[in-house]
C-alpha positions, 0 to 999 in steps of 0.5 A: 837892347844892344845891337852892335859892339865895336872892340879893339879900335883906336880913337883919333888921339891914338888911345884904345876905344870901344863902342856899344850901340843900342836901337830904340823902338823908333828905329833910331840907333845911338851910342850907348857907351864909349870908352877905352874898355867897355865891360862885357854885356851882362846879358847873354851874348845873343843880345848883341846882334853883331860884334866887330873886332876893329883890329886896331882900325882908326875910329872916326865919326860919320863923314859930312857932305855939306854942299853937293847936288845929287840931282844933277849927277851922271855918276855911274852913267855914260860919260857926259861930253862937256863942250860948254862955254866958260861963263856961269850963265853958259853953264846954267843954260847948258845944264837946263837945256840938257836936263830937259832934252836928255830925260835925266832922272833926278831920282835914279841919279841921286839914289846912285850917288847917295849910295856911293856916299854911304859906301865911302862913310858919309852919313849926313848930307846936304844936297841942293836941288834945282827948282825953276820954271822949266822943270818945276818940282820934278827934280825935287820929287826925285830927290825926296824919293831918294831921301825916303829910300835911304832914310834908315841910313843917310840923314839928308837935308834938301835945299830948294835951289833956284839955279837959274835965278829968281827975278828974271823968271816969273813964278820961281818964288812960288815954286820955291814956296811949294818946294819948302811946303813939300819937304825941302828943309832949306831955302837956297839962293844965288848971286843977288847982284850977278844973276838977279841984278837987283840985290835988294829986291832979290834978298828981300824976296829970299828973306821973306820966304825964309821968314814965312817958312821959318827955315834956314838959308844957304846962298851960293855967292860966287860974286867977286870982290866988292860985289860980293862984299856988298851982297854980304852987307845987305844980308847982314842988314836983313839978318839983324832986322828979321832976327835970323842970326844963326840961320844963314849959310853962304856957300863959296864966298869967293870974295872973302879971299880977295880982301886984305887981312884987316878988312877980311877980319872986320867982315868976319867979325860981323859974320860971327856976330850974325851967326853966319856960317860958310861952306867951301869946296876948296877949288884950285882955280878960285880964291877961297875964304881964309880958313884959319882966319875964319876959325879964329873969328868964330865963323864955322867953315865946312867942306863940300864937293859941289857938283860931282861928275855932271854937266858943270864938271867932270871932277868930284867924288863921293869920298869926303876924305878926298875932299878933306885932302883937297882942303888940305892942299888948297890951304897948304895944310901940312902939319898933322895938327893942320890936317886934323882941321881938314878932317874937321871941315868934313865932320864936326864943322859940317854937322855944325854948319848944316845943323845936324843934331846928335852928331859925334862920338859921344853917348847919346849921339846917332850911331854913325861911325867909320873905321879906317886903316890909318894911324891918325887923322892926318894919314886918313886924309892924305891917303884917303884911307880905305873904309873898313867898316861904316855904320850909319844909324846903327846899320852896318853899310860897309863890312870889311871893305865891302858895301852891303 
């Protein structure tokens, strides 16, 4: 049964486009038809629950957030005064102490930020959730509740993430094991050299746990230079040994931006062979993986915010067009076709890296659509074009610019 029609929209190439959406008996809505001009419904007009006149708005697929931390945010809460030290370990310790003493509620925080993502057009999202021996699984429980609340609209993956490290905190591996059994989709990890200080033992534990659960891995790799390259090499050895090609994602990967072109190309070729994907937040203060070289090598690279307004940073926004603009700025993307790539990092590349199925503007894909006031993708990215309509799994969640 047709539940929604979109008329008089424009595709990213500027051509006219119309969409028909249907919902099945399970509650899943898919694109039933898409084309320049769809024929009128054969059934009575009442068979369409809603018809949208896009009035020339630009049609995009739902936006994808590939790396964030919903559980940490203070979005919509009183301002957090940040007086933390500058080292990574300072920020880790500060956050753990603050969360333990402030009564921070990961469920309420993640729900507020999840709804803000939806209102800005994000329909697929991967979030990391802190698992450690102080908090146990309480943050996970809060985010699991948020996922359940938003299940009809926001397709959410949860990463069980040991933010405080693993080897120095007895019991962390068991907690991660429990988190994956309880409903986390992905195993997270962190800097096997710099934080765990025993990279072989650390990565052995990570891959053993991922192999046990048959789940993918998403590892934060902040390590610079040769340290980071060494961690990559150890990961590649274990991917080959365990047959985990295509199941490993590396977030940040700053070390790749410090290599000369020839050495980076050689390592990227190995990553492509192993099916390793990358995620960047395009930070202005750190080196970043080489975007164009990654694309040429066949290494998918997606974009994400990382933390949004939390104890680590006052910055960030649940607007993935803004993150695409940050990617454009960081990588000096100026031409319109280059800005198409920035948008790709928060749409198709994000879906590919995270493994979100049935994505895109094609028949049979989940009905996740965004209509914006822009001439083309480049203008949408640069102006962070207002979301006129957002459709998530066939549900209208923004109507004429107002979240519903």
